[in-house]
C-alpha positions in Angstrom: 99.2 109.6 122.3 99.7 107.4 119.2 99.1 103.7 119.3 101.7 101.2 118.4 100.9 98.8 115.5 102.0 95.8 117.6 99.4 96.8 120.2 96.7 97.0 117.6 97.6 93.5 116.3 97.8 92.1 119.9 94.3 93.4 120.8 92.8 92.1 117.6 94.4 88.6 118.0 93.2 88.6 121.6 89.6 89.3 120.5 89.8 87.0 117.5 92.3 84.2 118.4 92.4 82.6 114.9 93.0 85.9 113.1 95.8 86.7 110.8 96.4 90.4 111.2 98.4 92.6 108.9 98.9 96.3 110.0 100.2 99.2 108.0 101.0 102.6 109.4 99.7 104.7 106.5 101.4 108.0 107.4 104.2 106.9 109.7 102.6 109.0 112.5 101.1 106.2 114.6 97.6 107.7 114.1 96.5 106.4 110.7 96.5 102.6 110.1 95.2 100.1 107.7 94.5 96.5 108.8 93.7 93.4 106.9 92.1 90.9 109.3 91.5 87.3 108.2 89.3 85.2 110.5 87.0 82.3 110.2 84.8 84.1 112.8 83.7 86.4 110.1 81.9 83.6 108.2 78.3 84.6 107.6 78.7 88.1 108.9 78.1 91.3 107.0 80.9 93.8 106.5 79.5 96.0 109.3 79.3 93.1 111.7 82.9 92.1 110.9 84.1 95.7 111.6 82.1 95.8 114.8 83.9 92.6 115.9 87.3 94.2 115.3 86.2 97.4 117.1 85.1 95.4 120.0 88.5 93.6 120.1 90.1 97.1 120.2 88.4 97.7 123.6 87.2 101.3 123.0 90.5 102.6 121.7 89.0 103.7 118.3 88.5 107.4 118.2 90.8 107.9 121.2 94.3 106.4 121.1 93.6 105.0 117.7 92.6 107.9 115.4 91.9 106.1 112.1 91.8 102.5 111.0 91.0 101.4 107.5 89.7 97.9 107.8 89.6 95.0 105.3 88.0 91.9 106.9 87.9 88.6 105.2 87.4 84.9 105.9 90.2 82.4 104.9 88.0 81.4 101.9 87.9 85.0 100.6 91.6 85.5 100.5 
């Protein structure tokens, strides 16, 4: 079952409370999304670590309810 963009945003904000989250449904099918996540929690973290933080916030939904998520993770200073 496809996942709603608002649910993705809610989960990320729950896991990263200061995050600014922008979600785009790439195909309009609810299965392929892109997300730009801006958070000060990413400071000093590698790209892999940042992505792991977002995946953790999604609580295991990646690969299940959420088929594909292209991530861009930045700190407020990098915007």
